[in-house]
C-alpha positions as CSV (number, residue, x, y, z in Angstrom):
1,L,-27.5,67.0,7.6
2,E,-24.7,69.2,8.6
3,S,-25.0,71.5,5.8
4,L,-28.9,71.7,6.6
5,Y,-27.6,72.7,10.2
6,I,-25.0,75.3,8.5
7,S,-28.1,76.9,6.8
8,R,-29.8,77.0,9.7
9,H,-27.2,78.7,11.5
10,E,-26.9,81.4,8.7
11,Y,-30.5,82.0,9.3
12,W,-30.3,83.0,12.9
13,S,-27.3,84.9,12.4
14,R,-29.3,86.7,10.5
15,V,-32.7,87.2,12.5
16,L,-31.6,87.3,15.9
17,P,-31.1,91.0,17.6
18,P,-27.8,91.6,19.6
19,G,-27.5,90.3,23.2
20,Q,-26.9,87.2,25.3
21,I,-29.4,84.8,23.2
22,R,-27.6,85.8,20.0
23,E,-24.1,85.2,21.4
24,K,-25.0,81.7,22.8
25,M,-27.0,80.8,19.5
26,I,-24.3,81.9,17.0
27,N,-21.3,81.5,18.8
28,Q,-21.5,79.0,21.9
29,S,-24.1,76.5,20.7
30,Y,-22.2,76.9,17.0
31,I,-18.7,75.6,18.2
32,P,-19.7,72.1,19.8
33,A,-21.9,71.6,17.0
34,M,-19.2,71.7,14.7
35,E,-17.1,69.8,16.5
36,F,-19.8,67.1,16.5
37,W,-19.7,67.0,12.8
38,N,-15.8,67.1,12.7
39,D,-15.9,63.7,14.5
40,V,-18.7,62.3,12.4
41,N,-16.7,63.1,9.3
42,S,-13.0,62.3,10.4
43,T,-13.4,59.6,12.9
44,F,-16.7,57.8,12.6
45,I,-17.2,57.2,9.3
46,P,-13.5,56.4,8.3
47,A,-13.4,53.8,11.2
48,M,-17.1,52.4,9.8
49,R,-15.5,52.1,6.5
50,T,-12.5,50.0,7.5
51,G,-14.5,47.8,9.9
52,D,-12.7,49.3,12.9
53,Y,-16.1,49.1,15.0
54,A,-14.3,49.7,18.5
55,T,-13.1,53.2,17.4
56,A,-16.5,54.1,15.9
57,K,-18.3,53.2,19.0
58,M,-15.9,54.7,21.3
59,T,-16.2,58.0,18.9
60,V,-20.0,58.1,19.5
61,Y,-19.8,57.8,23.1
62,D,-16.9,60.0,24.1
63,S,-16.1,63.2,22.1
64,M,-19.6,62.9,19.6
65,K,-21.7,62.7,23.2
66,L,-19.6,65.2,24.8
67,H,-20.2,67.9,22.3
68,Y,-24.1,67.1,21.8
69,E,-24.2,67.7,25.5
70,Q,-22.6,71.1,25.1
71,H,-24.5,72.1,22.5
72,R,-27.1,70.5,24.2
73,A,-26.4,72.7,27.6
74,V,-26.0,76.3,25.6
75,I,-29.2,75.6,24.2
76,D,-31.0,74.8,27.7
77,E,-29.3,78.2,28.7
78,I,-31.0,79.9,25.9
79,V,-34.3,78.7,27.0
80,L,-33.7,80.0,30.1
81,L,-32.5,83.6,29.1
82,A,-35.5,83.3,26.8
83,D,-37.8,82.7,29.5
84,A,-36.2,85.4,32.2
85,Q,-36.2,88.1,29.5
86,N,-40.3,87.1,29.0
87,Q,-40.7,88.0,32.3
88,Q,-38.6,91.1,32.8
89,N,-40.0,92.7,29.5
90,E,-43.8,91.8,29.3
91,Q,-44.0,94.7,26.7
92,M,-41.9,92.5,24.1
93,A,-43.3,89.2,24.9
94,E,-44.8,88.5,21.9
95,N,-41.3,89.3,20.1
96,K,-39.6,87.3,22.7
97,E,-42.1,84.4,22.5
98,R,-41.7,84.5,18.9
99,L,-38.2,84.6,19.1
100,I,-38.3,81.7,21.7
101,Y,-40.6,79.7,20.0
102,F,-38.4,79.8,16.7
103,G,-35.3,79.1,19.0
104,M,-36.8,76.2,20.2
105,M,-38.2,75.1,16.8
106,G,-34.8,75.3,15.6
107,I,-33.1,73.1,18.2
108,T,-35.9,70.7,17.9
109,L,-35.3,70.6,14.2
110,L,-31.6,70.2,14.8
111,L,-31.7,67.6,17.6
112,F,-34.1,65.7,15.2
113,L,-31.7,66.0,12.4
114,T,-29.0,64.7,14.4
115,L,-30.9,61.8,15.4
116,L,-31.9,61.2,12.1
117,A,-28.2,61.5,10.7
118,V,-27.2,58.6,13.5
119,G,-30.1,56.5,12.5
120,I,-29.1,56.8,8.7
121,I,-25.9,56.0,10.0
122,S,-26.8,52.9,11.3
123,L,-28.7,51.7,8.5
124,H,-26.8,52.2,6.0
125,L,-23.2,51.2,7.5
126,L,-23.8,49.3,10.8
127,R,-26.1,46.9,9.4
128,P,-24.4,45.9,6.5
129,L,-21.2,45.9,8.3
130,K,-22.9,43.0,10.8
131,K,-23.8,41.2,8.4
132,T,-20.2,41.0,6.6
133,T,-18.9,40.5,10.0
134,T,-21.5,37.5,10.2
135,M,-20.1,35.9,6.8
136,I,-16.8,36.3,7.7
137,Q,-17.0,34.6,10.9
138,E,-19.0,31.8,9.1
139,M,-16.3,31.7,6.4
140,S,-13.8,31.2,9.6
141,R,-15.7,27.9,10.4
142,G,-15.7,26.6,6.6
143,H,-19.2,27.9,5.9
144,L,-18.6,29.1,2.8
145,S,-23.0,29.1,1.3
146,M,-23.6,32.6,2.5
147,R,-23.7,35.6,0.6
148,L,-24.2,39.3,1.2
149,N,-26.4,40.1,-2.0
150,I,-25.8,43.6,-1.3
151,V,-26.7,46.0,-4.4
152,R,-25.3,49.3,-3.5
153,S,-23.1,51.6,-5.7
154,D,-20.9,53.0,-2.9
155,E,-18.2,51.7,-1.0
156,I,-20.1,49.3,0.9
157,G,-21.9,47.6,-2.2
158,Q,-18.4,47.1,-3.6
159,M,-17.2,45.1,-0.2
160,A,-20.3,43.1,-0.7
161,A,-19.5,42.2,-4.2
162,A,-15.8,41.5,-3.0
163,M,-17.0,39.5,-0.3
164,D,-19.5,37.2,-2.7
165,S,-16.7,36.9,-5.2
166,L,-14.4,35.4,-2.5
167,A,-16.8,33.2,-1.0
168,E,-17.7,31.9,-4.8
169,Y,-13.9,31.3,-5.4
170,L,-13.1,29.5,-2.0
171,Q,-16.0,27.5,-2.8
172,N,-14.9,26.6,-6.2
173,T,-11.2,25.8,-4.7
174,V,-13.0,23.3,-1.9
175,S,-14.7,21.8,-4.9
176,E,-11.3,21.2,-6.8
177,F,-9.5,19.8,-3.9
178,S,-12.7,17.2,-3.4
179,R,-12.1,16.3,-7.2
180,I,-8.3,15.7,-6.3
181,S,-9.2,13.8,-3.2
182,E,-11.3,11.3,-5.3
183,G,-8.2,10.8,-7.7
184,D,-9.5,13.2,-10.5
185,L,-5.9,15.0,-11.0
186,R,-7.2,16.5,-14.5
187,G,-7.5,20.4,-15.4
188,S,-5.6,23.3,-13.4
189,F,-6.2,26.4,-12.4
190,R,-5.9,29.6,-14.2
191,A,-4.3,32.3,-12.2
192,K,-6.2,35.6,-12.0
193,D,-3.3,38.0,-12.0
194,D,0.4,37.6,-11.4
195,R,0.1,38.0,-8.0
196,D,-2.4,35.3,-7.2
197,E,-1.0,32.7,-4.9
198,I,-4.2,30.4,-4.6
199,A,-3.9,29.2,-8.4
200,P,-0.1,28.5,-8.4
201,A,-0.1,26.3,-5.2
202,F,-3.1,24.3,-6.5
203,N,-1.5,23.6,-9.7
204,H,1.9,22.6,-7.7
205,L,-0.1,20.4,-6.1
206,I,-1.4,18.7,-8.8
207,H,1.9,18.4,-10.5
208,E,3.5,16.7,-7.6
209,I,0.8,14.2,-6.9
210,N,1.0,13.6,-10.9
211,D,4.9,13.4,-10.5
212,I,4.8,10.7,-7.3
213,M,2.0,8.8,-9.1
214,N,4.3,8.5,-12.7
215,E,7.2,7.5,-10.3
216,V,5.0,4.7,-8.5
217,R,3.7,3.3,-11.7
218,F,7.1,3.1,-13.1
219,L,8.0,1.0,-10.0
220,I,5.1,-1.2,-10.6
221,T,5.9,-1.7,-14.3
222,Q,9.4,-2.4,-13.7
223,A,8.3,-4.9,-10.9
224,E,5.6,-6.4,-13.3
225,E,8.6,-6.9,-16.0
226,G,10.5,-8.5,-13.4
227,K,13.3,-5.8,-13.3
228,L,13.2,-5.6,-9.2
229,S,16.5,-4.0,-8.8
230,N,15.1,-0.8,-10.1
231,R,14.6,2.1,-7.9
232,G,12.6,5.3,-7.5
233,D,14.3,8.5,-7.6
234,P,13.3,10.2,-4.0
235,T,15.6,13.3,-4.6
236,R,12.9,14.6,-7.1
237,F,10.6,15.2,-3.9
238,E,10.0,16.9,-1.0
239,G,8.6,16.1,2.7
240,I,5.9,13.2,2.8
241,Y,6.4,12.7,-1.0
242,R,9.9,12.0,-1.1
243,E,9.2,9.6,2.2
244,I,7.1,7.9,0.0
245,I,9.4,6.7,-2.6
246,E,12.1,6.0,0.0
247,G,9.6,3.9,1.6
248,I,8.5,2.1,-1.7
249,N,12.4,1.5,-2.4
250,N,13.1,0.3,1.3
251,M,10.1,-2.2,0.8
252,L,11.9,-3.6,-2.5
253,D,15.2,-3.7,-0.7
254,A,13.8,-5.7,2.0
255,I,12.2,-8.2,-0.3
256,M,15.2,-8.3,-2.9
257,L,18.2,-8.5,-0.7
258,P,16.6,-11.9,0.7
259,L,15.6,-12.9,-3.0
260,N,19.0,-12.0,-4.3
261,E,20.6,-14.3,-1.8
262,A,18.3,-17.0,-2.3
263,L,18.9,-16.9,-6.2
264,R,22.6,-16.9,-5.4
265,V,22.1,-20.1,-3.3
266,A,20.2,-21.6,-6.0
267,D,22.5,-20.7,-8.4
268,E,25.4,-22.7,-6.3
269,F,23.1,-25.6,-6.0
270,S,22.8,-25.4,-9.8
271,Y,26.3,-26.1,-10.1
272,A,26.0,-28.9,-7.5
273,R,27.8,-27.0,-4.9
274,F,25.3,-28.1,-2.3
275,S,27.3,-26.9,1.0
276,T,26.3,-23.3,0.2
277,R,24.1,-21.8,2.8
278,F,22.2,-18.6,3.1
279,D,24.1,-16.0,4.2
280,D,23.2,-14.8,8.0
281,D,24.0,-11.4,7.6
282,V,21.2,-10.7,5.1
283,V,18.0,-9.7,7.4
284,V,15.2,-11.9,6.7
285,R,12.0,-11.3,8.1
286,G,8.5,-12.6,8.2
287,D,7.1,-15.2,5.4
288,L,10.7,-15.1,3.8
289,I,12.3,-16.9,6.6
290,A,10.4,-20.2,5.3
291,L,12.6,-19.6,2.0
292,K,15.7,-19.2,3.8
293,E,15.2,-22.2,6.0
294,G,14.0,-24.0,3.0
295,L,17.0,-23.4,0.6
296,N,19.1,-24.3,3.8
297,T,17.4,-27.7,4.3
298,I,17.7,-28.4,0.7
299,G,21.3,-27.7,0.7
300,E,21.6,-30.2,3.6
301,E,19.7,-32.8,2.1
302,L,21.6,-32.8,-0.9
303,S,24.8,-32.5,0.3
304,V,23.6,-35.8,2.4
305,V,22.6,-37.3,-1.0
306,R,25.9,-36.1,-2.8
307,Y,28.1,-37.9,0.0
308,K,26.2,-41.0,-0.6
309,L,26.5,-41.2,-4.0
310,S,30.2,-40.2,-3.9
311,L,31.1,-42.8,-1.4
312,L,29.1,-45.3,-3.7
313,S,30.7,-44.4,-6.8
314,G,34.2,-44.4,-4.9
315,I,33.5,-48.0,-4.0
316,T,32.6,-48.5,-7.5
317,R,35.5,-47.5,-9.0
318,H,38.0,-48.9,-6.6
319,D,36.4,-52.5,-7.4
320,I,36.1,-51.8,-11.1
321,L,40.1,-50.7,-11.3
322,N,40.5,-53.8,-9.5
323,Q,38.7,-56.1,-11.8
324,I,40.7,-54.0,-14.7
325,T,44.0,-54.8,-13.0
326,V,43.1,-58.7,-13.0
327,V,42.3,-58.4,-16.9
328,K,45.5,-56.7,-17.8
329,S,47.3,-59.5,-15.7
330,G,45.4,-62.1,-17.4
331,L,46.1,-60.7,-20.8
332,D,49.7,-60.3,-19.9
333,L,49.8,-64.0,-19.0
334,I,47.6,-65.1,-22.2
335,E,50.2,-62.8,-24.6
336,E,52.9,-64.8,-23.2
337,D,51.6,-68.0,-24.7
338,Y,51.7,-66.4,-28.3
339,S,54.3,-66.0,-30.7
340,P,54.4,-62.2,-31.7
341,D,53.5,-63.3,-35.4
342,D,49.9,-65.2,-33.9
343,P,46.7,-63.9,-35.5
344,N,45.1,-64.2,-32.0
345,N,47.7,-61.3,-30.5
346,Q,45.5,-58.8,-32.8
347,V,42.4,-59.6,-30.7
348,L,44.4,-59.3,-27.6
349,S,45.5,-55.8,-28.5
350,L,41.9,-54.7,-28.9
351,I,40.6,-56.3,-25.6
352,R,44.0,-54.3,-24.1
353,I,42.7,-51.0,-25.9
354,A,38.9,-51.5,-24.6
355,V,40.1,-52.2,-20.9
356,S,42.5,-49.1,-21.3
357,N,39.3,-47.0,-22.7
358,I,37.2,-48.5,-19.9
359,K,39.9,-47.1,-17.2
360,D,40.0,-43.9,-18.8
361,Q,36.5,-43.6,-18.5
362,I,36.2,-44.4,-14.9
363,G,39.1,-41.8,-14.1
364,F,37.0,-39.3,-16.1
365,T,34.0,-40.1,-13.5
366,A,36.4,-39.3,-10.7
367,I,37.4,-36.1,-12.4
368,Y,34.0,-35.1,-13.0
369,E,32.5,-36.1,-9.8
370,Q,34.8,-33.3,-8.2
371,M,33.6,-30.6,-10.8
372,G,31.6,-27.7,-8.8
373,V,32.1,-29.3,-5.6
374,Q,34.4,-26.1,-4.1
375,Q,34.1,-22.5,-4.7
376,P,35.9,-20.8,-7.7
377,I,39.4,-19.7,-6.8
378,W,41.8,-17.3,-8.6
379,H,44.1,-19.2,-11.0
380,Q,47.5,-17.7,-12.3
381,V,47.4,-18.7,-15.8
382,S,51.4,-18.9,-16.5
383,D,51.8,-21.3,-13.4
384,I,49.1,-24.0,-14.7
385,I,50.8,-23.7,-18.5
386,A,54.3,-24.3,-16.8
387,K,53.0,-27.5,-14.5
388,T,51.0,-28.6,-17.6
389,Q,54.5,-28.5,-19.9
390,D,56.1,-30.3,-16.7
391,S,53.6,-33.0,-16.4
392,L,53.3,-34.0,-20.4
393,N,55.9,-35.5,-22.9
394,I,55.7,-32.6,-25.4
395,G,59.1,-33.8,-27.1
396,S,60.4,-30.6,-29.6
397,V,56.9,-29.0,-29.5
398,K,57.4,-25.4,-27.8
399,I,55.0,-23.9,-25.7
400,L,54.9,-20.1,-26.0
401,D,53.2,-18.0,-23.0
402,T,52.6,-14.2,-23.2
403,T,50.1,-14.2,-20.6
404,R,52.1,-13.2,-17.8
405,N,50.3,-11.9,-14.9
406,I,46.8,-13.0,-16.0
407,E,44.5,-14.5,-13.3
408,I,41.0,-16.2,-14.1
409,C,38.7,-17.0,-11.5
410,A,37.3,-20.4,-12.2
411,D,36.5,-23.8,-10.5
412,P,39.6,-25.4,-8.8
413,M,39.7,-28.0,-11.4
414,F,40.6,-25.1,-14.4
415,G,43.8,-26.9,-14.8
416,Q,42.6,-29.6,-16.1
417,V,41.1,-27.2,-18.9
418,I,44.6,-26.3,-20.1
419,Y,46.0,-29.7,-19.9
420,N,43.5,-31.1,-22.0
421,L,43.9,-28.5,-24.6
422,V,47.8,-29.0,-24.8
423,D,47.1,-33.0,-24.7
424,N,44.7,-32.5,-27.3
425,A,46.9,-30.5,-29.4
426,L,49.7,-33.2,-29.2
427,R,47.1,-35.9,-30.0
428,H,45.8,-34.6,-33.2
429,G,48.5,-31.8,-34.6
430,R,50.0,-34.3,-36.3
431,S,53.1,-31.9,-37.7
432,L,52.7,-29.9,-34.7
433,S,55.9,-28.1,-33.5
434,L,54.4,-24.5,-31.6
435,I,51.5,-24.1,-28.9
436,S,50.9,-20.6,-27.7
437,F,49.1,-18.9,-25.3
438,S,47.8,-15.3,-25.0
439,F,45.4,-13.2,-23.3
440,E,43.3,-10.1,-25.2
441,P,41.3,-7.5,-22.8
442,R,38.2,-6.8,-24.9
443,E,34.9,-4.9,-23.6
444,N,32.9,-6.7,-20.9
445,E,35.3,-9.7,-21.1
446,G,38.6,-11.0,-21.7
447,V,39.7,-13.8,-24.2
448,L,42.5,-16.5,-23.2
449,I,43.5,-17.8,-26.7
450,M,45.4,-21.1,-27.3
451,T,46.9,-21.5,-30.8
452,D,48.8,-24.3,-32.5
453,N,50.3,-24.6,-36.1
454,G,49.0,-28.0,-36.5
455,V,46.9,-29.3,-39.3
456,G,43.6,-27.1,-37.5
457,I,39.9,-28.7,-37.4
458,A,37.4,-29.3,-40.2
459,Q,34.6,-26.6,-40.1
460,E,31.9,-29.2,-40.0
461,D,33.5,-30.3,-36.7
462,K,33.9,-27.3,-34.8
463,N,30.3,-27.4,-32.9
464,L,30.8,-31.1,-32.4
465,I,34.2,-31.7,-30.9
466,F,32.7,-30.3,-27.5
467,Q,30.0,-33.0,-27.3
468,K,30.8,-35.9,-25.2
469,G,32.0,-39.2,-27.0
470,Y,33.0,-37.2,-30.2
471,G,36.4,-38.0,-31.3
472,K,38.8,-40.7,-32.0
473,N,39.6,-41.8,-28.4
474,T,37.3,-41.7,-25.4
475,G,35.6,-38.2,-26.6
476,L,35.7,-36.7,-23.0
477,G,38.7,-34.5,-23.2
478,L,37.4,-31.3,-24.8
479,F,33.6,-32.3,-23.4
480,L,35.3,-32.1,-19.9
481,I,36.7,-28.8,-20.7
482,R,33.5,-27.2,-21.7
483,E,31.7,-28.7,-18.5
484,I,34.4,-27.3,-16.4
485,L,34.2,-23.7,-17.6
486,T,30.3,-23.5,-17.8
487,L,30.6,-23.9,-13.7
488,T,31.6,-20.4,-13.7
489,H,30.1,-19.0,-17.0
490,I,33.4,-19.0,-19.1
491,T,32.9,-20.2,-22.7
492,I,35.1,-21.8,-25.4
493,Q,35.0,-21.9,-29.3
494,E,37.4,-23.1,-31.8
495,V,37.7,-20.5,-34.5
496,G,40.9,-21.4,-36.4
497,A,41.2,-22.2,-40.1
498,I,41.8,-25.9,-41.3
499,G,45.5,-26.0,-42.7
500,T,46.5,-23.2,-40.3
501,G,46.3,-24.6,-37.1
502,A,43.7,-24.6,-34.1
503,R,42.6,-21.5,-32.4
504,F,40.7,-21.9,-29.2
505,E,39.0,-18.8,-27.5
506,I,38.0,-19.0,-24.1
507,R,35.6,-16.0,-22.9
508,I,36.1,-14.6,-19.7
509,P,33.3,-12.4,-18.2
510,S,34.5,-9.1,-16.8
511,L,34.3,-9.9,-13.2
512,K,36.1,-13.2,-13.5
513,W,39.5,-12.2,-14.9
514,R,42.2,-9.7,-13.5
515,I,46.0,-8.6,-13.5
516,H,47.5,-9.9,-10.7
517,P,49.0,-7.2,-8.2
518,R,52.1,-8.3,-7.0
519,N,53.7,-7.2,-10.3
520,G,52.6,-3.5,-9.3
521,N,49.5,-3.3,-11.4
522,Q,46.2,-2.9,-9.6
523,S,43.5,-5.5,-9.6
524,R,41.6,-5.5,-12.6
525,N,38.4,-7.0,-11.1
526,R,37.2,-8.5,-7.8
527,V,36.6,-12.0,-6.9
528,N,33.3,-12.8,-8.0
529,H,32.5,-16.8,-7.2
530,K,29.0,-17.2,-9.3
């Protein structure tokens, strides 16, 4: 349209004669007309392309309108001049009328073309842009099904195609999020280029969800296998994902702390320490309260039963020992009636031995009854060896102790273990002259070793000597040793070679032995009463 106006202007420049009409038509009307087209090209069209509708509208109603009205005013003046000239010069009426006619026709044509240009701009720019605006508004509301479907090769067409492609991409993204929300974590988004921000974020989301699901599956599997001490690693996650793992860990702690305490109490009960109670410092809630109260009730009831049995057995032992005293007194009186070479003395000797065995067995029941009643304590091994040496008639046998400052956490009757070992060696070692005690720290345990230079123990007897009733006397000494040690998960075995002497190895778990700190060494391990 601009080119058409310029061509028409060049035409009027050629045909109009000199005068006011020519001046106004060629110069005065031309300037506002060119300003009008300059506004269209420099402001209106760029604003429409960028979607700046406010600027486009302001341009139309401000500067474009002003220049149009200036142009129109000049044209109106031309019309008036032409009419006046017609009245002044009737002789040139025909030429003037022709001039005015053509001028008016040109002006009319120019106005028509101007209006046509505005209409074309509205048709080709404003309508597509308005449709685009509507689509953007729909997308802002989450409505992604609208498409522009504008087929054009200009910038408007390119913009429409890009908008349709964006809507399609967003719809696919929403579909993928719906798939994830339904628990389907397969697949991933392929980035469109190295600046794509949506695909990496989407793939990171899938990765994080998969990671947290793997962590939860791990905890579930561990729980199903009974490994309730394992916990998830919350440091691998951020935000709400970390809170999920921390929450599961806290839930396991809330269950496991009371459960571990219950296991501790049950373990104490298994060793007949019925005075043990559930630790009040362990927080217990909900259904687990019944577990705590139930265990405490069991301990109380078993303590009562044990007390009654202990009372009964004590009375019974006392009565039996009284009867044994009567029997022994009777044997003494009977032996006075027989001469030393009387055959009946052999029978009386057997009776006396039987009575002595009964007394020893009654004494054993008193010792056995005290096993596990009290909590384990720390024992200074060297002190116990020294007391044992003082309490037994060892004759010329030498006892060598190199355990120094080793302490062992065991039942309060651990001293009976050392006593019975030495007593057993003195009884059965025959040509015995040396008993040695030593200690060896090993991986995950410590070993208290007692050796002698007696005859040793036959291979076939090594697994039998700790059984009740096995042996030449009462068969209770080594059996009692094993029972006392078992209370605190300590084991014993004989590993010596026949002919070179016996070798007893007492294996103590790592938390059940230590180096006494009073000699300047740090404590090897903490006290553990289990």
